[in-house]
N, C-alpha and C positions, 0 to 999 in steps of 0.2 A: 522320635525313631530310632536317635541311635542309643548303642548300648552293645551288651553280650547277648547272644541269640547259641543255644543249645540243641543240638539234638540226639536224643535217647533210641538206640536201638536193643530190644529186648527179645528172648523167646523162654521157653521152656527151663533152658541151660542158664540163664542169665541173659546180662547188658551190657553196652557199651555205648559210653559218652561222647560226642567231640562236638565241641564250642568255639567260637569265632567273634568277633567286634564289628561292627557295622558302625562304619562311619561316614555322613553326608556332607559331599563338598558342598560349601555354601561359599565360593571364591564368586568376584563377580565375573559377570557375563557380557562381554564386548556390544553392543549392537549396533554401534555406526564406527566405520575404520576409518582412519585418519587417509587422505586421499593426497595424491602428489599433484606441484604447482608451481608456474612460474613467476616470478613476480619481479619488481622493480628497485635495482639498487637505490640504495636512500631511503625506499620506503619510508614513513612513519608512522607508530599507532596499529600497524599491520598484524591483525590476526588469518595467518597464515595454515594452520592444523587443526583440524576441532576432531572430537573422538566421544560418542558416546556411553553409556554401559549401565546395566544395571546389578544389583545384588541386596544380600543384607546388612544392616547396619550403616556405616560411616564408610563411603567410600572416599580411597585417596588417587590420585594422579602423579605422576611425576614421569614428565618427557624425558628424554634422552638423546645423544647423538651421537654416530655411528665417530668413534677416531678411527680412521683409516690409516695412522701408523703405525700404531700400536696395537690394531683391531681389537678395540673394545669400545665400551660404551662410557660414555662419560656426560655429565649435566650439561645443559644448552649454555653459548655464552651470553654475559650478565647483562646483553644489550634487550632479552628475553624478559620481556613486562610480565605474562605470567606461565611459569612453568607449572606450576601443584593445579591446574586447571584443567576440566578438561576441551580449552581453547588455547592454543599455543601464540602469542602475544607476543610481539618485538617491539620497542621504543624505537628501532631505525633497524632496518636490515641493510645488512652489506653483501660484499661477496663473500666474507667468511664465514656466512652465514648458510651458505650452499650444503648439501649434504644428505646423509640419511638420519633418518628420525624416526623415534618408534615412544611409546609411552608405557607404562608399565600401572594399570589400574591393580588394586587390593584394598585387602577391608579384615578383619579381626581373623577372617576365616581361612584366608587364601591370594593369591597375586596371578592375574594374569599378562603376557603380552602380548600387545597390537601388531597388524603387519608395519610391515616399514612402510616409510613414505618419503619421497626423494623432493628436499626444495630447491629451484632451481632459481640463480639471484642472477640478473644481467645489467651488467652498468649502461648509463644512458650517456649518449655520445656528446659534444658540447660544439655549438657552434660557434668559432672563432671571429668571422667576420661576414655580413653580406652587406647589399648592396642597401642602401638605404630608400626613401621612396623616389622614384625614380618618375620623369615630366619627358614626355616626345612627342616630337610631331609628324603625324600621320605620314607614312612612308617611307619613314627613317630606320637604319638597324637601332637596335635594343639589343644590350649586354647585359643580367643578370648576373651575381657573383655572388659563392655562397662554399668558404670554406669552415670544414670541420674536423675535429681532431674527436679519439676515440676515447672511451673511460678507459684508465689505466688496468684496470680489474677486469674488463670485458673478455669475454671469451671467444667472440666472435668476431668478423673484419667488421669495420665501417663500411657503409653504403650512404650515395645520397641519393634522392628521386627527385623532382620538383613536379611541381602540380598549378594548376589553374583552379581556385575555386577548390574543390574536391576530384575534379577531372585530372587522371596521370597523364604526363607530357611527354612524348617520345617523339626522338628526333623523325622526323618525315622528310628531312631530304628536299625541301622546297622551303616551304617557311618556319619550321623550328627546326634548330640544334643544338643538339644537348654534350659537352665535351667533358671529360670525369678523368682526374688525374691521381693516382693515390701514393702516400710515402710512405711506405709500410713502416720504414724504422722509426718514425715521427708518429707513427700512426693517425695520421693524418689523410684527408681526402677534398681536392681541391673541382668546384665544378663551377660551369659557366654555362647559363639557359640562354642562347643567341634567337631572337625574334626578327626576321629578314622583313623591311617593308609595313611594318605592324598598322595595321588598321585601328580605325577608334574604337571598335568592339574587342579589339583585346585588351584594354582596360579593365582593370579591376584588378584581384587579387591572386598573387602567385606566391608558392611555401617553396621552399625548399626545408625539405624532409631529412634528414640526418637519422640514420638506425642501424643500428646491429642486431636488430631482433626485431618481430614485428610487436613484440609488446614495449620495447623498448626505443624511443626514439626522440627526437628534440626536432621541432620545426620552427621557422624564423617567416616573418612572413612579409614581403615586400608590396609592396604598394605601385601597380604600373597608374600614369596617367596618360592619354594619348592626345593631344589637343590637333585638333584640325578645324579647317575652316569653311567659313558658315554656308549651309544651302539652305536655301529661303524656295518658298511656295507660298499661292495663294486659295484662301479657301470660300467664296464657290471657285472650283479648278475652270471651267467652262470661261471660255471667253470667245466671241463678247458674249457678256452678261445683259439680259433685260431686264428692268425695273419697272413700275409703273410708278411715277411721278405722287409725290405723298406718300407709298412705302417705303416701311422700314426695311434698311439694307445692312446691314453687318459683314465687313470685310478682314479674315482671320490672316495674318500673318502667318508661318510657321516657319518660324526658325531655329534650325540647329546645327550644333558647333559648342566646342569647348579654345577658351574659356565662353558662355555663354554670349551669343552674338547679341549688341545694340539695334533696337530697330527704330527706320525712320519710313514714314511717309511723304512720297511726292504725287501731285499733280500733274499731270501732261509736264512733267521732269521739273517742275517748279516745287521745290521743298515746302511742307506746309508745316506750320510753325507750332512747336510744344504737342507733336502727334510723334513720339518717344512710346506708346503701348502697341501691344500685339493685336489689338481691337480696334478699326477704325469705326466710327458711324457717316456712313456716306450720306451727305444732303440733295434731300432727293425734291427740292420747291419746285424748281422748273427742269424742263424737257433739256438733256443737253447728252452730250457724249463724250467721255472725259478717259484717259488711259490712267489707273492709278497704280503707281511703284513702292513695292516693298523694297528696302536696303537692309540688310543684316550685316552688320561690323563687326571682327573679333584681332583680336594681335594673338592668334596660336605660331607658332613659332619664332617668337618676338619680330611678327610682321604682321602690319595693318593686310587683313584681309578684308575685303568686300564682295557681297552675291547678292544678286538683285530678281525679281519678279515679279511678272507686270501681270494686269488685268484689264479689259476694256467692256466700260461700263456705259448701258444704252439707258438713258431716263426717257421712258415716252408718256407724250400725254393719253389721256385716259381719255374715249368719248361716252360717256355714261350718258345711260335711257333716261326718261322722266321718270318719277318714281309713280309708284303705283295704288291704287285708291282699295280697298275693301269693295266689290261688287255690294249690291244691293242682296240682303239673306244671303249673304257670304261670308268668304274668309280670303285673303291672297298672304303670300310665306316670301321673301324675298331671301336668297342665299346668294355664295360667294361673291360677295362685295355688290350686291346688284347685279349680277351677271343674268341671276336666275330668277323664275316666278313659279308659285304653285299654287292655282287656284282650284276651294272646294265651296261646298254650297252648304246649306243648312238642311235641318232634315227637313223635306213633304218639299223639297225644290230640287230641279234637277238646272246642270250647266247644260249652258248652248255656247259651244265654243271651244278651243281648247284649253286643256287646263294647266299645260307645261308652255312659259314661254323663256324665248334667252333673247340678251342684251344683246346685236351682233349688229356693229360699228354707230352705236348711239340711236338703234331705233329697237322696237322690239318687235320679235320674229310674226306676232300677229295678233290684232286685236284685242284687249281684255276680252272673255268670254262673260255672259249673265246668268244669273241663276232666275229661272223662272218656277212657277207653281207646275206640281204635277198633274 
């Protein structure tokens, strides 16, 4: 529809003509504008800006950076991997790449300029020293050290935070104290995390988090191992504990501690040979009363630590009742290891006597019933 268009006006006295040229702008149209972003110093193969456009024919892209010194637009640095595609990608992104960018989108019919977008680059700090793995004894004071230096290109001050796992730690005036000093001239920060009278539950991973921006940080993990003396208990906990002769009985020695305690069993204060397992099978062949002891040992804190737990086991004789036989025209069912019996009669017969018997002190609670015809 491009071309020369003319308008002719006429009447009885004559006519006049005016013409004009119509040109249709088919320059590209930008559908997605680039967006500002914040990125980490020395990131590699990073796509930082993106644009999308539509138009007639081949669409060309040329990214530009604002030269603030000379107030003019220039080509991006040589670190740009792709500067003539819809995506602005850097081989290595540095502090020098901070600034304002735009993209000139063109085709054979014209060009259009995108909105400006700002790239912000933050330099990561360097942790120069930190405590290695720390081993402490329960109840002692522990000091963890972390020193860091800010990146020379960083534009924000360096800070250090401490974490236990993912939990941010703060001084509480009792158990936790954090001391941090700054050397602004050398761009250094020195930090101490002090744990007063550590508990064995304080063991785990402690993280020194050095940062100069929420997106730009360096971390060092310090493993704290808290050794503690054995703590011993025996299951079943109830003492004295009664069991029938011949019945199976297992004792469980629950021994906690770090290093993991070794276990030894005693019978009436006499060592039971070759019984170093946490599980002990009690002999229940004969009636008797016995005190069993579980002993746990370790060398937490480079010293021998011993803990013991006792339980009294009473093995008693069982007064058993005489065996029961099925009644004529009926059945007997015996339960609970011969202590309970239930009688039933066949169809056409009625029971005479109790259907439920119990064994009490070696005798059944009543005579067995009989099944008689209806």
